[in-house]
Every structure is written in structure tokens, then in C-alpha cells.
C-alpha positions as CSV (number, residue, x, y, z in Angstrom):
1,X,-35.7,-3.5,-34.6
2,X,-34.8,-3.7,-30.9
3,X,-31.2,-4.4,-30.2
4,X,-30.5,-7.6,-28.2
5,X,-27.8,-7.9,-25.5
6,X,-25.9,-10.7,-23.9
7,X,-23.6,-10.1,-20.9
8,X,-20.7,-12.5,-20.2
9,X,-19.9,-13.4,-16.6
10,X,-17.0,-15.3,-15.0
11,X,-18.3,-18.3,-13.0
12,X,-16.6,-21.1,-11.1
13,X,-18.6,-24.3,-11.2
14,X,-17.4,-27.6,-9.7
15,X,-13.8,-26.1,-9.6
16,X,-13.8,-25.2,-13.3
17,X,-13.8,-21.7,-14.9
18,X,-17.0,-21.2,-16.9
19,X,-18.5,-18.4,-19.0
20,X,-22.0,-17.4,-17.9
21,X,-24.4,-15.8,-20.4
22,X,-26.9,-13.4,-19.0
23,X,-29.7,-12.0,-21.1
24,X,-33.4,-11.0,-21.0
25,X,-35.9,-13.7,-22.0
26,X,-35.8,-13.9,-25.8
27,X,-36.8,-16.9,-28.0
28,X,-34.2,-16.1,-30.6
29,X,-31.3,-15.7,-28.2
30,X,-32.4,-18.8,-26.2
31,X,-32.5,-20.9,-29.3
32,X,-29.0,-19.8,-30.3
33,X,-27.7,-20.3,-26.8
34,X,-29.0,-23.8,-26.8
35,X,-27.1,-24.5,-30.1
36,X,-23.8,-23.7,-28.5
37,X,-21.7,-26.9,-27.8
38,X,-21.6,-27.9,-24.1
39,X,-24.1,-25.3,-22.9
40,X,-25.6,-26.1,-19.5
41,X,-27.9,-24.4,-17.0
42,X,-26.9,-23.2,-13.5
43,X,-29.8,-22.9,-11.0
44,X,-27.3,-21.3,-8.5
45,X,-26.4,-18.4,-10.8
46,X,-29.7,-18.5,-12.7
47,X,-28.0,-18.4,-16.2
48,X,-26.7,-20.6,-18.9
49,X,-23.0,-21.4,-18.9
50,X,-20.3,-23.2,-20.9
51,X,-16.7,-24.2,-19.9
52,X,-14.3,-21.3,-20.3
53,X,-12.1,-22.2,-23.3
54,X,-10.8,-20.0,-26.2
55,X,-12.8,-22.2,-28.5
56,X,-16.1,-21.7,-26.5
57,X,-15.5,-17.9,-26.3
58,X,-14.8,-17.7,-30.0
59,X,-18.0,-19.7,-30.7
60,X,-20.1,-17.3,-28.6
61,X,-18.9,-14.3,-30.7
62,X,-19.4,-16.1,-34.0
63,X,-22.9,-17.3,-33.0
64,X,-24.2,-13.8,-32.0
65,X,-22.4,-11.7,-34.6
66,X,-25.0,-9.4,-36.2
67,X,-27.7,-10.8,-33.8
68,X,-26.8,-9.4,-30.4
69,X,-24.3,-7.1,-28.8
70,X,-21.9,-8.9,-26.4
71,X,-21.2,-7.0,-23.2
72,X,-17.8,-8.0,-21.9
73,X,-17.4,-5.3,-19.2
74,X,-17.8,-7.9,-16.5
75,X,-15.6,-10.5,-18.2
76,X,-12.4,-9.0,-19.4
77,X,-10.0,-7.2,-17.0
78,X,-8.7,-3.7,-18.0
79,X,-6.4,-3.4,-15.0
80,X,-2.9,-2.1,-15.7
81,X,0.5,-2.5,-14.0
82,X,1.4,0.0,-11.4
83,X,4.3,2.4,-11.8
84,X,4.9,2.6,-8.0
85,X,8.5,3.7,-7.3
86,X,8.4,2.3,-3.8
87,X,10.5,-0.8,-3.2
88,X,8.1,-3.7,-2.9
89,X,8.9,-6.1,-0.1
90,X,6.8,-9.3,0.4
91,X,9.7,-11.5,1.5
92,X,8.8,-11.2,5.1
93,X,5.3,-12.7,4.4
94,X,7.0,-15.8,3.0
95,X,9.5,-16.1,6.0
96,X,6.9,-15.8,8.8
97,X,6.5,-18.7,11.2
98,X,2.9,-20.0,11.4
99,X,0.9,-22.0,13.8
100,X,0.4,-25.6,12.6
101,X,-3.3,-25.0,11.8
102,X,-2.8,-21.6,10.1
103,X,-3.6,-21.3,6.4
104,X,-1.1,-18.9,4.9
105,X,-1.7,-16.7,1.9
106,X,-1.0,-18.6,-1.4
107,X,2.3,-18.0,-3.1
108,X,0.6,-17.0,-6.3
109,X,-1.3,-14.3,-4.4
110,X,2.0,-12.8,-3.1
111,X,3.6,-13.1,-6.5
112,X,0.8,-11.3,-8.3
113,X,1.0,-8.4,-5.7
114,X,4.7,-8.2,-6.4
115,X,4.3,-8.4,-10.1
116,X,1.7,-5.6,-10.2
117,X,3.9,-3.5,-7.8
118,X,1.2,-2.7,-5.3
119,X,2.3,-0.4,-2.5
120,X,3.7,-2.0,0.6
121,X,0.8,-0.7,2.8
122,X,-1.7,-2.2,0.3
123,X,0.2,-5.5,0.3
124,X,0.0,-5.7,4.1
125,X,-3.7,-4.9,4.1
126,X,-4.6,-7.4,1.3
127,X,-2.6,-10.2,2.8
128,X,-3.9,-9.6,6.3
129,X,-7.6,-9.5,5.1
130,X,-7.3,-12.4,2.8
131,X,-5.6,-14.7,5.4
132,X,-8.4,-13.8,7.9
133,X,-10.9,-14.9,5.2
134,X,-9.2,-18.1,4.1
135,X,-8.7,-19.2,7.7
136,X,-12.4,-18.8,8.3
137,X,-12.9,-21.3,5.5
138,X,-9.7,-23.3,6.1
139,X,-11.4,-26.7,5.3
140,X,-12.8,-25.5,2.0
141,X,-10.8,-25.5,-1.3
142,X,-10.4,-21.9,-2.3
143,X,-11.7,-22.3,-5.8
144,X,-14.9,-23.9,-4.3
145,X,-15.8,-20.8,-2.3
146,X,-18.8,-19.1,-3.8
147,X,-20.7,-15.8,-3.4
148,X,-22.9,-17.1,-0.6
149,X,-19.8,-18.1,1.4
150,X,-18.4,-14.6,1.0
151,X,-21.7,-13.0,2.1
152,X,-21.7,-15.2,5.2
153,X,-18.2,-14.1,6.0
154,X,-19.1,-10.4,5.5
155,X,-22.1,-10.9,7.7
156,X,-19.8,-12.2,10.4
157,X,-17.6,-9.1,10.1
158,X,-20.7,-6.9,10.5
159,X,-21.8,-8.9,13.6
160,X,-18.3,-8.3,15.0
161,X,-18.8,-4.6,14.5
162,X,-16.0,-4.3,11.9
163,X,-15.8,-0.9,10.3
164,X,-17.2,-0.2,6.8
165,X,-13.7,0.6,5.7
166,X,-12.3,-2.8,6.9
167,X,-15.2,-4.7,5.2
168,X,-14.5,-2.9,1.9
169,X,-10.8,-3.8,2.3
170,X,-11.8,-7.4,2.9
171,X,-13.9,-7.4,-0.3
172,X,-11.0,-5.9,-2.3
173,X,-8.6,-8.6,-0.9
174,X,-11.0,-11.4,-1.7
175,X,-11.8,-10.1,-5.2
176,X,-8.1,-9.7,-5.9
177,X,-7.6,-13.5,-5.6
178,X,-10.5,-14.6,-7.7
179,X,-10.4,-11.8,-10.3
180,X,-6.7,-11.0,-10.6
181,X,-4.8,-14.1,-9.5
182,X,-7.2,-16.6,-11.0
183,X,-7.9,-14.1,-13.9
184,X,-11.7,-14.1,-13.5
185,X,-12.6,-10.4,-13.7
186,X,-15.8,-9.3,-11.9
187,X,-16.6,-12.9,-10.8
188,X,-18.3,-11.7,-7.6
189,X,-20.2,-8.9,-9.3
190,X,-23.2,-9.5,-7.0
191,X,-21.4,-8.8,-3.6
192,X,-22.9,-5.8,-1.9
193,X,-20.6,-3.3,-0.4
194,X,-21.4,-1.3,2.8
195,X,-22.0,2.4,2.3
196,X,-18.9,4.5,2.7
197,X,-18.9,6.6,5.8
198,X,-18.7,10.3,4.9
199,X,-16.7,11.8,7.7
200,X,-15.5,15.4,7.6
201,X,-11.7,15.9,7.7
202,X,-10.2,17.3,10.8
203,X,-8.5,20.6,10.2
204,X,-6.1,22.8,12.1
205,X,-6.1,26.6,12.2
206,X,-3.2,28.4,10.5
207,X,-2.0,29.5,14.0
208,X,-1.9,25.9,15.2
209,X,0.0,24.8,12.1
210,X,2.6,27.5,12.5
211,X,3.0,26.6,16.2
212,X,3.6,22.9,15.3
213,X,6.3,23.9,12.8
214,X,7.9,26.2,15.4
215,X,8.0,23.4,18.0
216,X,9.9,20.9,15.8
217,X,13.3,19.7,17.1
218,X,15.5,20.6,14.2
219,X,15.7,21.9,10.6
220,X,15.1,18.4,9.1
221,X,11.9,17.9,11.1
222,X,10.8,21.5,10.3
223,X,11.2,20.9,6.6
224,X,9.2,17.7,6.8
225,X,6.3,19.3,8.6
226,X,6.4,22.4,6.4
227,X,6.2,20.2,3.3
228,X,3.2,18.3,4.5
229,X,1.3,21.5,5.0
230,X,2.6,24.0,2.5
231,X,2.6,21.5,-0.5
232,X,-0.4,19.4,0.7
233,X,1.6,16.2,0.4
234,X,0.7,12.8,1.6
235,X,3.3,11.3,4.0
236,X,4.6,8.8,1.5
237,X,4.8,11.5,-1.2
238,X,7.2,13.4,1.1
239,X,9.3,10.3,1.8
240,X,9.6,9.5,-1.9
241,X,10.9,13.0,-2.8
242,X,14.5,13.2,-4.2
243,X,16.4,16.5,-4.2
244,X,15.8,16.9,-7.9
245,X,12.0,17.1,-7.3
246,X,12.5,20.6,-5.7
247,X,12.4,23.1,-8.5
248,X,13.5,26.4,-7.1
249,X,13.4,28.2,-10.4
250,X,9.8,27.4,-11.2
251,X,8.8,27.3,-7.5
252,X,7.1,23.9,-7.8
253,X,7.6,20.5,-6.3
254,X,7.3,17.4,-8.6
255,X,5.4,14.6,-7.0
256,X,6.4,11.3,-8.7
257,X,3.9,8.4,-8.7
258,X,1.6,9.7,-6.1
259,X,-1.6,7.9,-5.2
260,X,-3.0,6.2,-8.3
261,X,0.5,6.2,-9.8
262,X,0.0,9.8,-11.2
263,X,2.7,12.5,-11.4
264,X,1.8,16.0,-10.6
265,X,3.2,19.4,-9.5
266,X,2.4,21.3,-6.4
267,X,3.4,24.6,-4.7
268,X,6.8,25.4,-3.3
269,X,6.9,28.0,-0.5
270,X,9.5,30.8,-0.8
271,X,10.2,30.4,3.0
272,X,10.5,26.7,2.8
273,X,12.9,26.8,-0.2
274,X,15.4,28.7,2.0
275,X,15.0,26.2,4.8
276,X,15.4,23.3,2.4
277,X,18.7,24.8,1.1
278,X,19.9,25.1,4.7
279,X,18.8,21.5,5.5
280,X,20.5,20.2,2.4
281,X,23.8,21.9,3.2
282,X,23.7,20.5,6.7
283,X,22.4,17.0,6.2
284,X,23.7,16.2,2.7
285,X,21.1,13.5,1.7
286,X,22.4,11.0,-0.9
287,X,19.4,9.5,-2.6
288,X,16.1,10.6,-1.0
289,X,15.5,14.2,0.2
290,X,14.8,12.8,3.7
291,X,16.8,9.7,4.8
292,X,17.1,7.5,7.8
293,X,20.5,5.9,7.1
294,X,22.3,7.3,4.1
295,X,20.6,6.2,0.8
296,X,17.5,4.8,2.5
297,X,14.0,6.4,2.9
298,X,13.0,8.0,6.1
299,X,10.4,5.8,7.8
300,X,6.6,6.8,7.8
301,X,6.5,6.0,11.6
302,X,9.2,8.6,12.2
303,X,7.2,11.3,10.4
304,X,4.1,10.5,12.5
305,X,6.1,10.8,15.7
306,X,7.6,14.2,14.5
307,X,4.2,15.6,13.9
308,X,2.6,14.2,17.1
309,X,5.5,15.4,19.4
310,X,5.6,18.8,17.9
311,X,1.8,19.1,18.4
312,X,2.1,18.1,22.0
313,X,4.8,20.7,22.6
314,X,2.6,23.3,20.9
315,X,-0.1,22.2,23.5
316,X,-2.6,21.3,20.9
317,X,-5.2,19.0,22.6
318,X,-6.4,17.1,19.6
319,X,-4.5,14.2,18.1
320,X,-2.6,15.5,15.1
321,X,-1.6,13.3,12.2
322,X,0.5,14.1,9.0
323,X,-2.6,13.8,6.9
324,X,-4.3,16.5,9.0
325,X,-1.8,19.0,7.7
326,X,-2.8,18.1,4.1
327,X,-6.4,18.6,5.0
328,X,-5.5,22.0,6.5
329,X,-3.6,23.0,3.4
330,X,-6.6,22.4,1.2
331,X,-9.1,24.1,3.6
332,X,-6.9,27.2,4.0
333,X,-6.5,27.6,0.3
334,X,-10.3,27.3,-0.1
335,X,-10.9,29.9,2.6
336,X,-8.5,32.2,0.8
337,X,-10.6,32.1,-2.3
338,X,-8.6,29.6,-4.4
339,X,-10.7,27.9,-7.1
340,X,-11.7,24.3,-6.1
341,X,-10.4,23.0,-9.5
342,X,-6.9,24.3,-8.7
343,X,-7.0,22.7,-5.3
344,X,-8.0,19.4,-6.9
345,X,-4.9,19.5,-9.2
346,X,-2.6,20.4,-6.3
347,X,-3.9,17.5,-4.2
348,X,-3.9,15.0,-7.1
349,X,-7.5,14.2,-6.7
350,X,-9.1,12.2,-9.6
351,X,-12.5,13.8,-9.1
352,X,-13.7,17.1,-7.9
353,X,-16.2,15.2,-5.6
354,X,-13.2,14.2,-3.4
355,X,-12.1,17.9,-3.2
356,X,-15.6,19.2,-2.5
357,X,-15.4,17.7,1.1
358,X,-13.4,20.7,2.1
359,X,-16.3,23.0,1.3
360,X,-18.0,21.5,4.4
361,X,-15.1,22.5,6.8
362,X,-14.1,25.9,5.3
363,X,-15.3,28.6,7.6
364,X,-15.1,31.7,5.3
365,X,-18.7,31.0,4.2
366,X,-19.9,31.0,7.8
367,X,-18.4,34.4,8.5
368,X,-20.8,35.9,5.9
369,X,-23.9,34.5,7.8
370,X,-25.4,36.5,10.6
371,X,-26.1,34.3,13.6
372,X,-29.8,34.7,14.6
373,X,-28.7,35.0,18.3
374,X,-26.6,38.0,17.4
375,X,-29.2,39.7,15.3
């Protein structure tokens, strides 16, 4: 006997949360669906639906028990709270002064970002993207906006030549409101995303990296740049370090709550350990390894300036960013024969597919190929 399936979907119809039932045409299923109290048909979503209440949901499971498998992957949320150690600050969003006709981000949106401890950069991106969206539809009640409205807005972004990255951020910000704030997981399951642009990372040579380190202004700046490269750290990972994260006995660095809220260990350079000891003795940080004022984190903007100015002094023509040093770390390890799986662990990548990008920029493979012009 062929197994029958019904997929539950979150719908918003006439301002009310509803449960959509999606299934292949089947006389048995259709008869049972028609027997559910309050069942109606939506020509917009092309499926049957009932108002979203605990009683209605319980009725669906009881009606189809032993008859059909209920797929809830698009209905229930499996999102978890973040363990981000960064101090979350959304107060300035609330205190901003707006133009009279400006539609600000709803308070419940800010509160949910705060509660789920999203990183500050993510908060800024989500709020900015969502406010751009709701001000495009400032005369429409938020709960009344449907998938067609979102598609029209995304088409507008495409016509304005917005990047694929920005469009994806806009989709994430919009979905956060409807799926997380209003607790309607995967409501906009039909929204198409633009294809992610696969750009190769920019990489420095080892000589260029050493020259940048040599052209830093002081021991503190030198340690910051050296950590970005020798440990393959992201900028925020460097700024979140505390002195206790440097393990000189095991020669590793503990990265707490990196991207994706995952802890990991990475390499500690012998040479850098000596410089870190010299730095610690001279600067005496109180809380974080690198601080602006005592007890407060060094700013991300300052790190970017340190790297950029050192690169200019080293007379490197290309624009150098902190993340470029991380790319260089991974590429140089690969060129030295380090197994890709080890590099994945050191970088904190969830999938080897992310790490495999460095195989496209590593040059050790090219050296083995004889150029036909030189044959």
C-alpha cells in the first residue's frame, strides 16, 4: 500500500494565522480533509486551510493517524537560542530620531533579536533591510503583506542592481519577522533566492604578509595582525579573545563562540607567543586580550585601519582587509600540504565545501603543470 503524505504550511489569510494542508490529489485524503471542522479552500495558495489553533492542529493529527504521514518540516521551528558572547546593543535603534513619515522597525522585532542574542552586525543588517522593506509598503498592514508583495519588492531590488548578497539579506530580514517574530516558520517557503555569487578569495603571498606585520606601528598592532594570519581568525574572533584563551602549554588558541556560536581550537605560533607575552607585560589588558579603554573590547574599525595602514606602508597595491589574512592562512596551509579536513577544523567551517574554495587559489598544483608555451 502506497504511503500517503500531507505537508503542513503556515499561512496568513485575512490577518489570521492559518494551517495550510498540501497533498497530492487523493480521494481518501480529500474526504478526510473535508471532514475537518472549519476547513476552507484558498485559491491564492491553492490548498485547503483551517484557522491555526491548538484544537485544529490536534484534530489534524488525530484525523490522519494511521492514514497519512504528517510532514511538519515547514511548520514547526527548530531554531535555537544563540550563545553569542558579544554584548548585544539595540538601544540606539530605539532612540533614533525619525522623519515624520518614516515607519520604524517594530519593537517586537528588536526584542526578538535581543532575546535570541543575534550578533550586533546581524542586528544592524536585519533592521536596515527590514525598515527598507516596510517603508516600501508603509501603507499596508504588515500582517497583510503576502508572497506576491515580497516578490515585487525583490524585483525592485533587482531592477536597482542590488547585489545578490543584499537581496539574500533582505529575504532573511523579512522572513525573520514573519517566521520568528510572528512564529510562523517557513511561511514564505515559495520565495526564490538569487544564486549565490561564487567569487574566489583574494590571497596575499607569505612575503606580503610578513611585510605587513613588519610595518605595524607597535607590539599591540603586530600581535593583532599576526593573530589574524597565523591562527586564521576572523576579526571579531580576535576581539573576543581573553588572555586565558591563549594556551602556551598546549600551543593552541581557544576560540569561544565563533561564527555559528561554535567553540574551537586553532594554532598558536611559537614566535607569536613570545610577542604576546611581551605585549601583555607592556599593555596589561584587564578583560579582553585587546582593549580600547581598559575593560572594553578593541573596535573592529581600528583593526581594519591597522591592517590597511600597514599594507600601505609595505607598498602593497591591492586593498588589504583583515579577512584577507584569514584567506591567506588557509591557502598557505593548503599549499604546504596540510589536509583539507584539518584546515576546515582550524577555520571553523561547518562544511568541507566552504573550505574547498581554497583549492582554486592554491598555486602548488599549478607548479606541477608544464606551461605549453615553455614546452
